[in-house]
C-alpha positions as a printed Julia matrix, in Angstrom:
146×3 Matrix{Float64}:
 141.88  125.74  211.74
 144.19  124.18  213.8
 144.84  126.82  216.03
 143.98  126.84  219.42
 145.04  129.82  222.22
 144.75  128.47  225.75
 143.67  130.87  228.87
 144.58  129.94  232.1
 142.29  130.63  234.73
 142.7   130.85  238.49
 139.47  129.44  240.34
 139.47  127.96  243.7
 143.27  127.36  243.39
 142.73  125.07  240.43
 144.25  126.17  237.1
 141.71  125.48  234.28
 142.01  125.5   230.73
 139.92  127.54  228.69
 140.09  127.06  224.9
 138.15  129.55  222.64
 139.02  128.37  219.32
 135.35  129.39  218.18
 135.46  132.74  219.1
 139.1   132.87  217.59
 137.66  131.15  214.47
 134.95  133.5   213.97
 137.09  136.75  214.62
 139.26  135.53  212.03
 136.6   134.03  209.58
 134.97  137.95  210.15
 138.49  139.85  209.42
 139.07  137.85  206.32
 135.4   138.26  204.78
 136.01  141.62  205.43
 139.46  142.28  203.69
 138.16  139.89  200.86
 134.72  141.06  200.42
 135.96  142.98  197.23
 137.82  140.1   195.56
 134.67  137.35  196.08
 133.03  139.25  192.58
 136.18  138.88  190.7
 137.22  135.05  191.21
 136.44  133.51  188.01
 140.02  135.11  185.83
 141.21  133.42  183.0
 143.45  133.63  179.89
 143.64  131.47  176.78
 145.29  131.68  173.6
 143.11  130.23  170.86
 143.63  130.01  166.69
 140.87  131.37  164.05
 141.2   129.57  160.73
 139.41  131.54  158.03
 136.35  129.77  156.96
 136.51  130.27  153.2
 140.56  129.23  153.23
 141.06  125.74  154.81
 144.96  126.11  153.9
 145.31  129.71  154.99
 147.17  130.37  158.17
 145.31  131.06  160.96
 145.0   134.09  163.46
 146.35  133.85  167.13
 144.03  135.27  169.58
 143.64  136.15  173.19
 140.75  135.21  175.1
 140.08  136.78  178.46
 137.56  135.4   180.83
 136.19  137.21  183.95
 133.14  136.26  185.98
 131.99  134.14  182.56
 132.04  136.85  180.35
 134.93  136.86  177.41
 136.55  139.05  175.08
 139.02  138.31  172.27
 142.12  140.14  171.08
 143.83  139.92  168.04
 147.82  139.27  168.67
 148.05  139.81  164.82
 150.2   136.74  164.39
 149.62  133.95  162.2
 150.51  130.16  162.35
 150.0   127.38  160.27
 147.31  125.33  162.3
 149.1   122.1   162.17
 151.87  123.63  164.36
 149.73  124.83  166.65
 148.73  122.77  170.02
 144.93  123.3   171.23
 145.62  121.96  174.41
 148.76  124.15  175.4
 147.27  127.32  173.1
 150.65  127.7   172.02
 152.76  126.2   169.03
 154.31  123.18  168.75
 157.76  122.19  167.71
 161.67  124.16  168.2
 161.33  125.95  165.23
 162.53  129.68  165.66
 158.76  131.03  164.49
 157.2   128.67  167.01
 160.0   130.05  169.76
 159.31  133.23  168.96
 155.76  133.35  168.93
 155.54  131.53  172.27
 157.74  134.11  174.02
 155.24  136.48  172.45
 152.38  134.6   174.12
 153.89  134.73  177.41
 154.5   138.7   177.26
 151.16  138.99  176.31
 149.97  136.74  179.36
 152.13  138.49  181.71
 150.47  142.05  180.65
 147.17  140.46  181.14
 148.06  139.17  184.64
 149.45  142.66  185.79
 146.85  144.59  184.68
 144.4   141.94  186.3
 146.53  142.4   189.89
 146.64  146.24  189.11
 143.3   146.38  188.86
 143.12  144.54  192.28
 145.46  146.54  194.09
 143.77  150.07  193.11
 140.64  148.61  193.97
 139.06  149.18  190.5
 135.89  147.54  188.88
 137.54  144.42  187.4
 135.96  142.97  184.18
 136.71  141.9   180.52
 136.58  145.68  179.2
 139.41  146.99  181.99
 141.27  144.39  181.6
 141.45  144.49  177.68
 141.72  148.12  178.01
 144.72  147.33  179.86
 146.21  145.02  177.29
 145.82  147.64  173.73
 147.45  150.63  176.4
 150.29  148.37  176.8
 150.62  146.95  173.72
 149.77  150.52  172.18
 147.22  149.14  169.36
 143.96  150.76  168.39
C-alpha cells in the first residue's frame, strides 16, 4: 500500500516529518478484516454449464445442467433443455453456432447465470449463510420449478 501520512511536529524549532505508514496500514488491515470476515468463508463460488448424454443412447440429445460450486461443494440442476452434443462447446459451456436454437439456449443460460449470481449477492447482502443448497433454492424459486 503506497499511502503515506505525514505529520509535522515542532521540536526545538525544527520541523520533522513523522511517517506513520505502518500504523496506518495496520489500522486499515484491522478495519478490512472486520468488515470482510463474513466473506472469507464464501470466497470460492462458481457457475458452470455442462451437458450429460444418456449412457445407453450415444446418439441421443444431451440434457443441459447448471453446476453451482461453493467452497468445493457442488450441486447440479437440470435446466430441462436438450441439445445435440455436436453443437455444444465444452470449454465455454454454451451452444455453438448462430442457429436460432443455439442463440435461444445461450440466452437462457445467461438468464440462469444471472439468477444464480443475483441470489449469491443477495445472500451476501442479507448476511445469510451461503451454500450450494441455498443457491439452488434461490434458482428453483426464481424459475418456479418443483
